[in-house]
Backbone as XML, in Angstrom:
<?xml version="1.0"?>
<chain id="A" units="angstrom">
  <residue number="1" name="MET">
    <atom name="N" x="100.281" y="181.571" z="112.992"/>
    <atom name="CA" x="99.356" y="180.920" z="112.068"/>
    <atom name="C" x="100.060" y="180.518" z="110.787"/>
  </residue>
  <residue number="2" name="ILE">
    <atom name="N" x="100.961" y="181.356" z="110.294"/>
    <atom name="CA" x="101.660" y="181.041" z="109.060"/>
    <atom name="C" x="102.561" y="179.817" z="109.229"/>
  </residue>
  <residue number="3" name="VAL">
    <atom name="N" x="103.084" y="179.627" z="110.442"/>
    <atom name="CA" x="103.933" y="178.463" z="110.699"/>
    <atom name="C" x="103.108" y="177.191" z="110.564"/>
  </residue>
  <residue number="4" name="GLY">
    <atom name="N" x="101.922" y="177.189" z="111.108"/>
    <atom name="CA" x="101.048" y="176.018" z="111.006"/>
    <atom name="C" x="100.693" y="175.696" z="109.570"/>
  </residue>
  <residue number="5" name="ALA">
    <atom name="N" x="100.385" y="176.719" z="108.795"/>
    <atom name="CA" x="100.055" y="176.501" z="107.385"/>
    <atom name="C" x="101.269" y="175.995" z="106.612"/>
  </residue>
  <residue number="6" name="ALA">
    <atom name="N" x="102.431" y="176.581" z="106.873"/>
    <atom name="CA" x="103.653" y="176.151" z="106.186"/>
    <atom name="C" x="103.988" y="174.710" z="106.541"/>
  </residue>
  <residue number="7" name="LEU">
    <atom name="N" x="103.857" y="174.364" z="107.811"/>
    <atom name="CA" x="104.132" y="172.997" z="108.245"/>
    <atom name="C" x="103.123" y="172.022" z="107.648"/>
  </residue>
  <residue number="8" name="ALA">
    <atom name="N" x="101.874" y="172.406" z="107.586"/>
    <atom name="CA" x="100.838" y="171.538" z="107.017"/>
    <atom name="C" x="101.089" y="171.278" z="105.535"/>
  </residue>
  <residue number="9" name="VAL">
    <atom name="N" x="101.393" y="172.323" z="104.790"/>
    <atom name="CA" x="101.650" y="172.164" z="103.350"/>
    <atom name="C" x="102.907" y="171.334" z="103.119"/>
  </residue>
  <residue number="10" name="ALA">
    <atom name="N" x="103.951" y="171.585" z="103.903"/>
    <atom name="CA" x="105.186" y="170.805" z="103.776"/>
    <atom name="C" x="104.930" y="169.339" z="104.121"/>
  </residue>
  <residue number="11" name="SER">
    <atom name="N" x="104.126" y="169.092" z="105.132"/>
    <atom name="CA" x="103.816" y="167.720" z="105.535"/>
    <atom name="C" x="103.012" y="166.981" z="104.470"/>
  </residue>
  <residue number="12" name="VAL">
    <atom name="N" x="102.056" y="167.663" z="103.873"/>
    <atom name="CA" x="101.256" y="167.043" z="102.807"/>
    <atom name="C" x="102.139" y="166.721" z="101.603"/>
  </residue>
  <residue number="13" name="SER">
    <atom name="N" x="103.033" y="167.616" z="101.261"/>
    <atom name="CA" x="103.949" y="167.368" z="100.147"/>
    <atom name="C" x="104.845" y="166.169" z="100.446"/>
  </residue>
  <residue number="14" name="TYR">
    <atom name="N" x="105.379" y="166.112" z="101.657"/>
    <atom name="CA" x="106.237" y="164.995" z="102.071"/>
    <atom name="C" x="105.452" y="163.684" z="102.037"/>
  </residue>
  <residue number="15" name="ALA">
    <atom name="N" x="104.260" y="163.677" z="102.593"/>
    <atom name="CA" x="103.438" y="162.463" z="102.602"/>
    <atom name="C" x="103.074" y="162.028" z="101.184"/>
  </residue>
  <residue number="16" name="SER">
    <atom name="N" x="102.822" y="162.976" z="100.306"/>
    <atom name="CA" x="102.509" y="162.648" z="98.909"/>
    <atom name="C" x="103.697" y="162.003" z="98.213"/>
  </residue>
  <residue number="17" name="SER">
    <atom name="N" x="104.876" y="162.545" z="98.439"/>
    <atom name="CA" x="106.081" y="161.987" z="97.838"/>
    <atom name="C" x="106.353" y="160.574" z="98.347"/>
  </residue>
  <residue number="18" name="ILE">
    <atom name="N" x="106.223" y="160.387" z="99.656"/>
    <atom name="CA" x="106.428" y="159.065" z="100.259"/>
    <atom name="C" x="105.397" y="158.073" z="99.715"/>
  </residue>
  <residue number="19" name="THR">
    <atom name="N" x="104.149" y="158.493" z="99.638"/>
    <atom name="CA" x="103.084" y="157.617" z="99.157"/>
    <atom name="C" x="103.322" y="157.206" z="97.713"/>
  </residue>
  <residue number="20" name="LEU">
    <atom name="N" x="103.650" y="158.159" z="96.863"/>
    <atom name="CA" x="103.915" y="157.833" z="95.465"/>
    <atom name="C" x="105.112" y="156.893" z="95.357"/>
  </residue>
  <residue number="21" name="GLY">
    <atom name="N" x="106.174" y="157.172" z="96.074"/>
    <atom name="CA" x="107.349" y="156.308" z="96.047"/>
    <atom name="C" x="107.027" y="154.897" z="96.501"/>
  </residue>
  <residue number="22" name="LEU">
    <atom name="N" x="106.234" y="154.773" z="97.550"/>
    <atom name="CA" x="105.847" y="153.459" z="98.062"/>
    <atom name="C" x="104.979" y="152.712" z="97.051"/>
  </residue>
  <residue number="23" name="LEU">
    <atom name="N" x="104.021" y="153.403" z="96.452"/>
    <atom name="CA" x="103.153" y="152.764" z="95.468"/>
    <atom name="C" x="103.927" y="152.291" z="94.239"/>
  </residue>
  <residue number="24" name="VAL">
    <atom name="N" x="104.880" y="153.074" z="93.802"/>
    <atom name="CA" x="105.702" y="152.685" z="92.652"/>
    <atom name="C" x="106.610" y="151.521" z="93.028"/>
  </residue>
  <residue number="25" name="ALA">
    <atom name="N" x="107.225" y="151.588" z="94.202"/>
    <atom name="CA" x="108.119" y="150.512" z="94.644"/>
    <atom name="C" x="107.376" y="149.190" z="94.809"/>
  </residue>
  <residue number="26" name="ARG">
    <atom name="N" x="106.147" y="149.247" z="95.263"/>
    <atom name="CA" x="105.334" y="148.040" z="95.450"/>
    <atom name="C" x="104.622" y="147.624" z="94.166"/>
  </residue>
  <residue number="27" name="ARG">
    <atom name="N" x="104.891" y="148.349" z="93.099"/>
    <atom name="CA" x="104.302" y="148.078" z="91.777"/>
    <atom name="C" x="102.770" y="148.160" z="91.773"/>
  </residue>
  <residue number="28" name="ARG">
    <atom name="N" x="102.264" y="149.056" z="92.598"/>
    <atom name="CA" x="100.820" y="149.317" z="92.609"/>
    <atom name="C" x="100.468" y="150.400" z="91.595"/>
  </residue>
  <residue number="29" name="VAL">
    <atom name="N" x="101.473" y="151.214" z="91.246"/>
    <atom name="CA" x="101.298" y="152.290" z="90.278"/>
    <atom name="C" x="102.442" y="152.202" z="89.277"/>
  </residue>
  <residue number="30" name="ASP">
    <atom name="N" x="102.104" y="152.288" z="88.001"/>
    <atom name="CA" x="103.119" y="152.354" z="86.955"/>
    <atom name="C" x="103.342" y="153.818" z="86.623"/>
  </residue>
  <residue number="31" name="SER">
    <atom name="N" x="104.493" y="154.328" z="87.007"/>
    <atom name="CA" x="104.762" y="155.756" z="86.825"/>
    <atom name="C" x="105.564" y="156.055" z="85.565"/>
  </residue>
  <residue number="32" name="SER">
    <atom name="N" x="105.648" y="155.112" z="84.647"/>
    <atom name="CA" x="106.454" y="155.341" z="83.452"/>
    <atom name="C" x="105.939" y="156.530" z="82.623"/>
  </residue>
  <residue number="33" name="ALA">
    <atom name="N" x="104.650" y="156.793" z="82.662"/>
    <atom name="CA" x="104.094" y="157.921" z="81.917"/>
    <atom name="C" x="104.297" y="159.256" z="82.645"/>
  </residue>
  <residue number="34" name="PHE">
    <atom name="N" x="104.568" y="159.201" z="83.935"/>
    <atom name="CA" x="104.751" y="160.430" z="84.711"/>
    <atom name="C" x="105.868" y="160.259" z="85.741"/>
  </residue>
  <residue number="35" name="HIS">
    <atom name="N" x="106.992" y="159.670" z="85.317"/>
    <atom name="CA" x="108.110" y="159.422" z="86.226"/>
    <atom name="C" x="108.667" y="160.700" z="86.837"/>
  </residue>
  <residue number="36" name="TRP">
    <atom name="N" x="108.448" y="161.815" z="86.189"/>
    <atom name="CA" x="108.935" y="163.108" z="86.653"/>
    <atom name="C" x="108.179" y="163.591" z="87.892"/>
  </residue>
  <residue number="37" name="LEU">
    <atom name="N" x="106.991" y="163.040" z="88.142"/>
    <atom name="CA" x="106.156" y="163.544" z="89.243"/>
    <atom name="C" x="106.833" y="163.354" z="90.603"/>
  </residue>
  <residue number="38" name="HIS">
    <atom name="N" x="107.485" y="162.216" z="90.813"/>
    <atom name="CA" x="108.167" y="161.988" z="92.088"/>
    <atom name="C" x="109.290" y="163.011" z="92.273"/>
  </residue>
  <residue number="39" name="HIS">
    <atom name="N" x="109.951" y="163.381" z="91.189"/>
    <atom name="CA" x="111.018" y="164.384" z="91.263"/>
    <atom name="C" x="110.442" y="165.757" z="91.590"/>
  </residue>
  <residue number="40" name="VAL">
    <atom name="N" x="109.328" y="166.082" z="90.987"/>
    <atom name="CA" x="108.667" y="167.359" z="91.274"/>
    <atom name="C" x="108.221" y="167.404" z="92.740"/>
  </residue>
  <residue number="41" name="LEU">
    <atom name="N" x="107.664" y="166.301" z="93.220"/>
    <atom name="CA" x="107.244" y="166.247" z="94.626"/>
    <atom name="C" x="108.445" y="166.370" z="95.560"/>
  </residue>
  <residue number="42" name="TYR">
    <atom name="N" x="109.564" y="165.755" z="95.194"/>
    <atom name="CA" x="110.781" y="165.865" z="96.008"/>
    <atom name="C" x="111.234" y="167.326" z="96.094"/>
  </residue>
  <residue number="43" name="ILE">
    <atom name="N" x="111.297" y="168.002" z="94.966"/>
    <atom name="CA" x="111.733" y="169.403" z="94.949"/>
    <atom name="C" x="110.755" y="170.268" z="95.748"/>
  </residue>
  <residue number="44" name="ALA">
    <atom name="N" x="109.468" y="170.053" z="95.528"/>
    <atom name="CA" x="108.455" y="170.821" z="96.268"/>
    <atom name="C" x="108.565" y="170.560" z="97.766"/>
  </residue>
  <residue number="45" name="THR">
    <atom name="N" x="108.799" y="169.314" z="98.135"/>
    <atom name="CA" x="108.923" y="168.956" z="99.547"/>
    <atom name="C" x="110.125" y="169.637" z="100.173"/>
  </residue>
  <residue number="46" name="PHE">
    <atom name="N" x="111.238" y="169.648" z="99.464"/>
    <atom name="CA" x="112.460" y="170.293" z="99.961"/>
    <atom name="C" x="112.222" y="171.794" z="100.152"/>
  </residue>
  <residue number="47" name="VAL">
    <atom name="N" x="111.644" y="172.438" z="99.161"/>
    <atom name="CA" x="111.395" y="173.885" z="99.221"/>
    <atom name="C" x="110.379" y="174.215" z="100.310"/>
  </residue>
  <residue number="48" name="LEU">
    <atom name="N" x="109.312" y="173.430" z="100.396"/>
    <atom name="CA" x="108.284" y="173.693" z="101.406"/>
    <atom name="C" x="108.799" y="173.425" z="102.819"/>
  </residue>
  <residue number="49" name="ALA">
    <atom name="N" x="109.664" y="172.425" z="102.967"/>
    <atom name="CA" x="110.279" y="172.197" z="104.280"/>
    <atom name="C" x="111.142" y="173.385" z="104.667"/>
  </residue>
  <residue number="50" name="ALA">
    <atom name="N" x="111.904" y="173.916" z="103.715"/>
    <atom name="CA" x="112.740" y="175.090" z="103.988"/>
    <atom name="C" x="111.868" y="176.292" z="104.388"/>
  </residue>
  <residue number="51" name="ALA">
    <atom name="N" x="110.733" y="176.448" z="103.722"/>
    <atom name="CA" x="109.820" y="177.547" z="104.067"/>
    <atom name="C" x="109.243" y="177.363" z="105.466"/>
  </residue>
  <residue number="52" name="ALA">
    <atom name="N" x="108.868" y="176.132" z="105.812"/>
    <atom name="CA" x="108.340" y="175.866" z="107.156"/>
    <atom name="C" x="109.410" y="176.086" z="108.218"/>
  </residue>
  <residue number="53" name="ILE">
    <atom name="N" x="110.636" y="175.700" z="107.904"/>
    <atom name="CA" x="111.749" y="175.929" z="108.835"/>
    <atom name="C" x="111.946" y="177.429" z="109.052"/>
  </residue>
  <residue number="54" name="ALA">
    <atom name="N" x="112.002" y="178.162" z="107.953"/>
    <atom name="CA" x="112.205" y="179.611" z="108.048"/>
    <atom name="C" x="111.072" y="180.280" z="108.821"/>
  </residue>
  <residue number="55" name="ALA">
    <atom name="N" x="109.851" y="179.845" z="108.573"/>
    <atom name="CA" x="108.704" y="180.445" z="109.272"/>
    <atom name="C" x="108.705" y="180.111" z="110.755"/>
  </residue>
  <residue number="56" name="GLY">
    <atom name="N" x="109.256" y="178.954" z="111.107"/>
    <atom name="CA" x="109.172" y="178.515" z="112.488"/>
    <atom name="C" x="110.402" y="178.723" z="113.336"/>
  </residue>
  <residue number="57" name="LEU">
    <atom name="N" x="111.440" y="179.341" z="112.800"/>
    <atom name="CA" x="112.674" y="179.507" z="113.573"/>
    <atom name="C" x="112.506" y="180.410" z="114.789"/>
  </residue>
  <residue number="58" name="TRP">
    <atom name="N" x="111.698" y="181.440" z="114.660"/>
    <atom name="CA" x="111.581" y="182.409" z="115.751"/>
    <atom name="C" x="110.275" y="182.262" z="116.514"/>
  </residue>
  <residue number="59" name="ARG">
    <atom name="N" x="109.624" y="181.168" z="116.333"/>
    <atom name="CA" x="108.371" y="180.905" z="117.045"/>
    <atom name="C" x="108.682" y="180.192" z="118.353"/>
  </residue>
  <residue number="60" name="VAL">
    <atom name="N" x="107.806" y="180.335" z="119.316"/>
    <atom name="CA" x="107.931" y="179.609" z="120.576"/>
    <atom name="C" x="106.723" y="178.673" z="120.653"/>
  </residue>
  <residue number="61" name="PRO">
    <atom name="N" x="106.911" y="177.356" z="120.692"/>
    <atom name="CA" x="108.177" y="176.639" z="120.657"/>
    <atom name="C" x="108.828" y="176.741" z="119.274"/>
  </residue>
  <residue number="62" name="PRO">
    <atom name="N" x="110.127" y="176.547" z="119.214"/>
    <atom name="CA" x="110.869" y="176.754" z="117.959"/>
    <atom name="C" x="110.671" y="175.616" z="116.964"/>
  </residue>
  <residue number="63" name="VAL">
    <atom name="N" x="109.544" y="175.616" z="116.305"/>
    <atom name="CA" x="109.187" y="174.551" z="115.372"/>
    <atom name="C" x="110.213" y="174.433" z="114.247"/>
  </residue>
  <residue number="64" name="GLY">
    <atom name="N" x="110.748" y="175.537" z="113.812"/>
    <atom name="CA" x="111.746" y="175.511" z="112.740"/>
    <atom name="C" x="112.994" y="174.744" z="113.131"/>
  </residue>
  <residue number="65" name="TRP">
    <atom name="N" x="113.432" y="174.909" z="114.374"/>
    <atom name="CA" x="114.616" y="174.186" z="114.842"/>
    <atom name="C" x="114.335" y="172.692" z="114.951"/>
  </residue>
  <residue number="66" name="ILE">
    <atom name="N" x="113.124" y="172.339" z="115.305"/>
    <atom name="CA" x="112.744" y="170.925" z="115.393"/>
    <atom name="C" x="112.744" y="170.299" z="114.001"/>
  </residue>
  <residue number="67" name="LEU">
    <atom name="N" x="112.317" y="171.054" z="113.007"/>
    <atom name="CA" x="112.218" y="170.554" z="111.636"/>
    <atom name="C" x="113.540" y="170.658" z="110.870"/>
  </residue>
  <residue number="68" name="LEU">
    <atom name="N" x="114.473" y="171.425" z="111.364"/>
    <atom name="CA" x="115.733" y="171.667" z="110.654"/>
    <atom name="C" x="116.485" y="170.398" z="110.234"/>
  </residue>
  <residue number="69" name="PRO">
    <atom name="N" x="116.523" y="169.339" z="111.023"/>
    <atom name="CA" x="117.268" y="168.143" z="110.604"/>
    <atom name="C" x="116.773" y="167.484" z="109.313"/>
  </residue>
  <residue number="70" name="VAL">
    <atom name="N" x="115.558" y="167.783" z="108.860"/>
    <atom name="CA" x="115.074" y="167.151" z="107.623"/>
    <atom name="C" x="115.876" y="167.587" z="106.412"/>
  </residue>
  <residue number="71" name="VAL">
    <atom name="N" x="116.582" y="168.691" z="106.526"/>
    <atom name="CA" x="117.375" y="169.186" z="105.399"/>
    <atom name="C" x="118.470" y="168.182" z="105.023"/>
  </residue>
  <residue number="72" name="VAL">
    <atom name="N" x="119.043" y="167.507" z="106.010"/>
    <atom name="CA" x="120.152" y="166.582" z="105.747"/>
    <atom name="C" x="119.711" y="165.403" z="104.869"/>
  </residue>
  <residue number="73" name="PRO">
    <atom name="N" x="118.680" y="164.636" z="105.247"/>
    <atom name="CA" x="118.294" y="163.539" z="104.352"/>
    <atom name="C" x="117.756" y="164.017" z="103.007"/>
  </residue>
  <residue number="74" name="PHE">
    <atom name="N" x="117.081" y="165.171" z="102.991"/>
    <atom name="CA" x="116.608" y="165.696" z="101.707"/>
    <atom name="C" x="117.786" y="166.048" z="100.799"/>
  </residue>
  <residue number="75" name="ALA">
    <atom name="N" x="118.867" y="166.538" z="101.379"/>
    <atom name="CA" x="120.056" y="166.860" z="100.576"/>
    <atom name="C" x="120.784" y="165.592" z="100.135"/>
  </residue>
  <residue number="76" name="LEU">
    <atom name="N" x="120.703" y="164.540" z="100.914"/>
    <atom name="CA" x="121.406" y="163.291" z="100.601"/>
    <atom name="C" x="120.665" y="162.407" z="99.602"/>
  </residue>
  <residue number="77" name="ILE">
    <atom name="N" x="119.373" y="162.506" z="99.542"/>
    <atom name="CA" x="118.562" y="161.571" z="98.762"/>
    <atom name="C" x="118.989" y="161.452" z="97.288"/>
  </residue>
  <residue number="78" name="PRO">
    <atom name="N" x="119.415" y="162.507" z="96.610"/>
    <atom name="CA" x="119.833" y="162.324" z="95.216"/>
    <atom name="C" x="121.122" y="161.493" z="95.074"/>
  </residue>
  <residue number="79" name="PHE">
    <atom name="N" x="121.861" y="161.367" z="96.151"/>
    <atom name="CA" x="123.157" y="160.696" z="96.082"/>
    <atom name="C" x="123.129" y="159.252" z="96.570"/>
  </residue>
  <residue number="80" name="VAL">
    <atom name="N" x="122.054" y="158.808" z="97.175"/>
    <atom name="CA" x="122.004" y="157.447" z="97.707"/>
    <atom name="C" x="121.515" y="156.425" z="96.686"/>
  </residue>
  <residue number="81" name="GLY">
    <atom name="N" x="121.058" y="156.877" z="95.540"/>
    <atom name="CA" x="120.585" y="155.959" z="94.512"/>
    <atom name="C" x="119.151" y="155.533" z="94.750"/>
  </residue>
  <residue number="82" name="THR">
    <atom name="N" x="118.569" y="154.918" z="93.738"/>
    <atom name="CA" x="117.166" y="154.507" z="93.846"/>
    <atom name="C" x="117.022" y="153.004" z="94.034"/>
  </residue>
  <residue number="83" name="ARG">
    <atom name="N" x="118.086" y="152.272" z="93.827"/>
    <atom name="CA" x="118.056" y="150.817" z="94.008"/>
    <atom name="C" x="118.561" y="150.486" z="95.409"/>
  </residue>
  <residue number="84" name="GLY">
    <atom name="N" x="117.988" y="149.506" z="95.999"/>
    <atom name="CA" x="118.427" y="149.106" z="97.330"/>
    <atom name="C" x="117.677" y="149.847" z="98.413"/>
  </residue>
  <residue number="85" name="PRO">
    <atom name="N" x="117.993" y="149.537" z="99.651"/>
    <atom name="CA" x="117.230" y="150.090" z="100.776"/>
    <atom name="C" x="117.617" y="151.520" z="101.165"/>
  </residue>
  <residue number="86" name="GLN">
    <atom name="N" x="118.729" y="152.045" z="100.661"/>
    <atom name="CA" x="119.180" y="153.371" z="101.099"/>
    <atom name="C" x="118.176" y="154.468" z="100.755"/>
  </residue>
  <residue number="87" name="HIS">
    <atom name="N" x="117.586" y="154.412" z="99.578"/>
    <atom name="CA" x="116.661" y="155.465" z="99.149"/>
    <atom name="C" x="115.430" y="155.547" z="100.061"/>
  </residue>
  <residue number="88" name="PRO">
    <atom name="N" x="114.700" y="154.445" z="100.267"/>
    <atom name="CA" x="113.528" y="154.561" z="101.145"/>
    <atom name="C" x="113.882" y="154.865" z="102.595"/>
  </residue>
  <residue number="89" name="ILE">
    <atom name="N" x="114.995" y="154.329" z="103.079"/>
    <atom name="CA" x="115.383" y="154.621" z="104.466"/>
    <atom name="C" x="115.704" y="156.101" z="104.618"/>
  </residue>
  <residue number="90" name="THR">
    <atom name="N" x="116.489" y="156.630" z="103.699"/>
    <atom name="CA" x="116.825" y="158.058" z="103.743"/>
    <atom name="C" x="115.570" y="158.910" z="103.602"/>
  </residue>
  <residue number="91" name="GLY">
    <atom name="N" x="114.656" y="158.467" z="102.743"/>
    <atom name="CA" x="113.408" y="159.204" z="102.553"/>
    <atom name="C" x="112.498" y="159.203" z="103.767"/>
  </residue>
  <residue number="92" name="LEU">
    <atom name="N" x="112.600" y="158.176" z="104.599"/>
    <atom name="CA" x="111.745" y="158.092" z="105.784"/>
    <atom name="C" x="112.349" y="158.743" z="107.028"/>
  </residue>
  <residue number="93" name="VAL">
    <atom name="N" x="113.631" y="159.061" z="106.991"/>
    <atom name="CA" x="114.288" y="159.682" z="108.155"/>
    <atom name="C" x="113.579" y="160.968" z="108.609"/>
  </residue>
  <residue number="94" name="PRO">
    <atom name="N" x="113.095" y="161.824" z="107.707"/>
    <atom name="CA" x="112.442" y="163.063" z="108.165"/>
    <atom name="C" x="111.117" y="162.878" z="108.898"/>
  </residue>
  <residue number="95" name="ALA">
    <atom name="N" x="110.469" y="161.735" z="108.758"/>
    <atom name="CA" x="109.123" y="161.553" z="109.320"/>
    <atom name="C" x="109.019" y="161.898" z="110.811"/>
  </residue>
  <residue number="96" name="PRO">
    <atom name="N" x="109.916" y="161.412" z="111.666"/>
    <atom name="CA" x="109.775" y="161.762" z="113.097"/>
    <atom name="C" x="109.911" y="163.262" z="113.372"/>
  </residue>
  <residue number="97" name="PHE">
    <atom name="N" x="110.680" y="163.946" z="112.554"/>
    <atom name="CA" x="110.856" y="165.389" z="112.760"/>
    <atom name="C" x="109.595" y="166.162" z="112.365"/>
  </residue>
  <residue number="98" name="TYR">
    <atom name="N" x="108.912" y="165.703" z="111.311"/>
    <atom name="CA" x="107.632" y="166.308" z="110.951"/>
    <atom name="C" x="106.620" y="166.091" z="112.084"/>
  </residue>
  <residue number="99" name="ILE">
    <atom name="N" x="106.597" y="164.881" z="112.612"/>
    <atom name="CA" x="105.662" y="164.574" z="113.706"/>
    <atom name="C" x="105.993" y="165.412" z="114.944"/>
  </residue>
  <residue number="100" name="ALA">
    <atom name="N" x="107.274" y="165.481" z="115.294"/>
    <atom name="CA" x="107.678" y="166.263" z="116.472"/>
    <atom name="C" x="107.357" y="167.742" z="116.302"/>
  </residue>
  <residue number="101" name="ALA">
    <atom name="N" x="107.555" y="168.271" z="115.096"/>
    <atom name="CA" x="107.229" y="169.681" z="114.842"/>
    <atom name="C" x="105.734" y="169.921" z="114.973"/>
  </residue>
  <residue number="102" name="ALA">
    <atom name="N" x="104.934" y="169.000" z="114.468"/>
    <atom name="CA" x="103.469" y="169.144" z="114.568"/>
    <atom name="C" x="103.026" y="169.065" z="116.025"/>
  </residue>
  <residue number="103" name="VAL">
    <atom name="N" x="103.599" y="168.151" z="116.782"/>
    <atom name="CA" x="103.249" y="168.022" z="118.205"/>
    <atom name="C" x="103.636" y="169.295" z="118.949"/>
  </residue>
  <residue number="104" name="ALA">
    <atom name="N" x="104.832" y="169.814" z="118.673"/>
    <atom name="CA" x="105.273" y="171.047" z="119.337"/>
    <atom name="C" x="104.380" y="172.224" z="118.976"/>
  </residue>
  <residue number="105" name="LEU">
    <atom name="N" x="103.951" y="172.274" z="117.731"/>
    <atom name="CA" x="103.103" y="173.378" z="117.301"/>
    <atom name="C" x="101.731" y="173.315" z="117.965"/>
  </residue>
  <residue number="106" name="LEU">
    <atom name="N" x="101.237" y="172.115" z="118.175"/>
    <atom name="CA" x="99.920" y="171.932" z="118.776"/>
    <atom name="C" x="99.951" y="172.054" z="120.295"/>
  </residue>
  <residue number="107" name="ALA">
    <atom name="N" x="101.132" y="171.922" z="120.876"/>
    <atom name="CA" x="101.242" y="171.958" z="122.341"/>
    <atom name="C" x="101.076" y="173.362" z="122.881"/>
  </residue>
</chain>
């Protein structure tokens, strides 16, 4: 049960970060007054993903192992820059792993 909750919270944090980034990039939201929020969501997403991974490593099916690859793009994102396509592409790489972990957990 804790794995499901950890995965759900990590997924909501990830989706929130992606949504905010997309809205700012499309100029639907002006984040100049709260530019730090995307950074806070990124840190929370990284930490919550690590918690979901840790909670799911010894579960059958091994949800933590399925989610483990998200650590790589999360670690790379500060180094790819915010201009150009690298940032959003790197930010979207974890999405299939979140989906696969959720499917495995529900199976």
